[in-house]
N, C-alpha and C positions, 0 to 999 in steps of 0.2 A: 399156197404156202408162201410164195413170194409176196403176195399182197399183204398177208398177215405180218410178214417180216417188216415190210415198209411201214405198215401202220405202227408197229412196235417201236421202230426207230424214230418215227415222227413223234410219237407219244413221249418217248424218253427225252428227245430234244426239247419238246414243249415243257416237260417237267423241270428240266435243268434251267430253261429260261425263266420259268415262273419262280423257281427257287432263287435264282440270281436277282430277279426283280424284287422279290419279297425282302431279300437281304439288303438291297440298295435302299428300299423304302424305309426299312428299319434303321439303317445307318443315318438316313436323312432326318428321321424323327429324333434320334438321339442327338445329332448335331444341332438341330433347331432348339432342343431343350437346353443344351449346354450354352448356346449363344444367349438365350433368354436368361439363363442363370448367371451370366457374366463370367463363365469359365474362361473363355478365350480372352476376354478383356483383362482378366487377372494375369494372363501370361504375357501380355504386351507390356513392355517397359513403360513406367510412368514418367512422362516428360514434364511434370509440374515443377516449377521453379521453387526451390527451398527458400523461404524468407531469410533475408540477410540479418544476422545478429549484430546489433550496433553497440551492445554493452560490453563490459569487461567479462570475459569467460570465467574469471576467478571470483566474481562477485555473485552472491545470491540476491537477486533483485526481485522485488515484488511491488506491485502498485497497490494503493489504498492500504498501506501498512498500518496496523493498529497495535498499540501496547496497552495492556490493562493490568491492574493489580490493586493491592490494598496498601495504604501507608501505615505509619506507626500507630495511628489512631484507629486502625482497622476501617478506614474510610476509602471508598473506591476512587480511582483516578483512571483517566483514559487519554492516551496520547495518539492522535491520528495523524497520518502523513499521506500525501498523495503519492509519494514514492519513498521507498526505504530499501536499504541493502546492508548486508552484513559485511564488515571489514574482512578482507581476505587474509590479513595477517593477525588480527585480533578478533576472534569469534564473539567476544563479549561486547564489541562495539557495533552499534547500529547507526548508520548515517540516514538522515531523514530530510525530506524537502516538503515545503508547504505544510507546516505543522499547525494543528488545531487541537488544543488540549483542554480538558476540563478536570478540575480538582475539587472534590467535595470537602466541605467544612463541617465541623462539629455542630455548628448552629443551624445546619440545614441549608445554608447558602453554598455558593461555589465560586471558584475562580475560573475565568476563561482566559486562555493564553494562545496567541498566534505568533508565528515566526516564519521567516523565509526558510531557514535551515536549522538543523540541530544535530548533535552527536550524543547518543544515549549509551551509557555504560550499564549493561544489565547486571553486573556484579555489585557496583556501588549504588546503583539507581540514581545516578547523577546525570543531568542534562545540560549541555553547553549549547546555548542558543546564539544565533547571529542573523541580523537582517530584519528590519521593520518589526521589532518585537513590541507587542502590546499585551499587557496583562490587566484585567479588570475584574472588579467584584460588583456586579450590578451597577447601580448609580453612585456607589460609595466612592470609588476612585477608578481612574484609568491611568496607567503608567506606560510611557513609550520610551524605548531606548534601542540601541543597535546591537548591544552585546549583553549577555547575562548568563549567570550560572545558577542552576537550580538543583537542590537536593530534594528529590521527589518524595522520599519517605517522610520528611518533616515539612514539606512545602515551603522551605526557606529559599529565598531568591536574593542574589547579590549581583550588583552591577557596578563596575568601576568606570563607566563612560557617562557622558551627559544624559540626563533623563528629564523628561517633561511629564508632570503629573497634574491631572485635573481632579480636584476633590474639594468638597465643601464650598462649592460655588466660586472657587478660585483656581489659580494655577501655581505650581511650584516647579522651579528649575534648580537642578543641582548637578554636581559632577560625580555623583554616586548614590546608590540606594541599597538598603537592606530591608527585606520583609521577613519578619520572624513571628513566632508565637501565633501560628495559624492565621497570620494577617492582622492580628491585633496591634502589632507594633511595626510602624514604618519609620525607618531612620534615613534621613537625608544627609548626604556627606559632601564636604568640600565645596564651599562657596554657594550656599543655599540662597535662593531668591524666591520670595513668595509674594503673590499679589491676589488680594481678595477684594473684589469690588474696585473702588477707586484708590484704595490704600495699598501701599507697598510695605511688606514686612520682611524681616529676616529671622531665621530660626534654625535650630538644629534637628528638632524632632517634632513630628506630628503624630499624636496618639491615634 
């Protein structure tokens, strides 16, 4: 009887040890699975450095900003900028840098215009440009100035600062410029000087 009792006790102890071992192995398998699944990594605080914001927190800024639409003649235009942001006080005002714009004409040709900076009013569709402005229509003409105002809907451009224009195999210098009638009319203002070939001429208007 004593021998049977000892055997029973040893068997019970062995059963408990096997049960404990099986449980430990199960826990180990679960822990290994959680590690591989990234569970514990998710519990560890992330020490990554948050990138520093260098802009104005009140400005909506975007790179490669593009404005597109149709003018009064139902012709498309596109004004692209490497950087653009909405004015924090006037939501209808968009500030732009490094502008490259294209305006279609009724005859199938188009204007190309570049500028260092610009301010666009989405309500009036008017664009104030400043810095290294150049507007051209193929080989017909290229006008350069530092400041200009453009009504996008009618493609009318006005400048009250010195302008240099290359057209018709010559150059024209003036202290102001107006481009109207879809580019058909270019009016030079205030002290116009024109040079074509070896001859110097003066005039008020070039058709």
